[in-house]
C-alpha positions as CSV (number, residue, x, y, z in Angstrom):
1,M,12.4,0.8,-1.4
2,P,9.0,1.5,-0.1
3,L,8.4,3.3,2.8
4,L,5.2,3.8,4.8
5,A,5.3,7.2,6.7
6,V,3.0,7.1,10.6
7,V,2.9,11.1,11.5
8,G,0.6,12.6,14.0
9,A,-0.3,16.2,11.9
10,R,0.4,17.9,15.3
11,D,4.4,16.2,14.2
12,G,6.3,19.4,13.9
13,S,7.7,17.5,10.9
14,A,4.0,16.8,9.4
15,P,5.1,19.0,7.2
16,L,8.0,18.0,6.0
17,W,6.2,14.6,4.6
18,R,3.9,16.5,3.3
19,E,6.3,17.5,0.7
20,A,8.1,14.6,0.7
21,S,4.7,12.8,-0.2
22,H,5.0,14.8,-3.4
23,T,9.1,15.1,-3.9
24,W,9.9,11.7,-3.9
25,P,7.3,9.8,-6.1
26,A,7.8,12.6,-8.2
27,A,12.6,11.7,-8.3
28,G,10.9,7.5,-8.2
29,L,11.4,7.0,-4.3
30,R,8.0,4.6,-3.1
31,L,6.7,6.5,-0.2
32,E,3.2,6.8,1.0
33,V,2.5,9.2,4.3
34,H,-0.6,8.5,6.9
35,E,-1.1,11.3,8.4
36,V,-3.2,10.3,12.3
37,P,-4.9,13.9,12.8
38,Q,-5.4,15.6,16.3
39,R,-1.8,13.5,17.2
40,G,1.7,15.0,17.6
41,H,5.0,13.3,17.9
42,E,4.3,10.7,19.7
43,W,3.1,6.3,18.9
44,L,0.5,5.9,16.4
45,L,-0.4,2.2,16.3
46,E,-3.4,2.5,18.9
47,D,-4.6,3.9,16.7
48,A,-7.4,1.4,14.4
49,A,-6.9,4.2,11.6
50,A,-3.8,3.9,11.3
51,L,-2.6,0.5,12.4
52,A,-5.2,-1.1,10.2
53,R,-3.1,1.1,6.8
54,V,-0.3,-0.6,8.0
55,L,-1.2,-4.3,8.0
56,E,-2.9,-3.3,4.9
57,W,0.5,-1.3,4.0
58,L,1.9,-5.0,4.6
59,Q,-0.1,-7.2,3.0
60,V,0.2,-5.0,-0.2
61,L,4.0,-5.7,-0.3
62,G,3.4,-8.8,0.5
63,T,1.5,-9.8,-2.3
64,P,3.9,-10.8,-5.7
65,L,3.5,-7.3,-7.7
66,S,2.2,-9.1,-10.4
67,S,-1.4,-10.1,-8.1
68,R,-1.0,-6.3,-7.1
69,P,-4.1,-4.1,-9.3
70,G,-2.2,-2.1,-11.9
71,T,0.3,-4.4,-12.0
72,R,1.2,-6.2,-14.5
């Protein structure tokens, strides 16, 4: 199950997500972490870049694997 975490860089959990962004994929789990600079534990989808990343991620997720770059 793929997971996208949108986290404020000032959020207290941000260091945990940074660590997980390396350890989870190494364990075979699909995790992508998008950090929003200068933001804390708050609603982050009002940030244009964060919202664009979520929409792009969802679009790629809806694309058949055979059509994704780097896959067969």
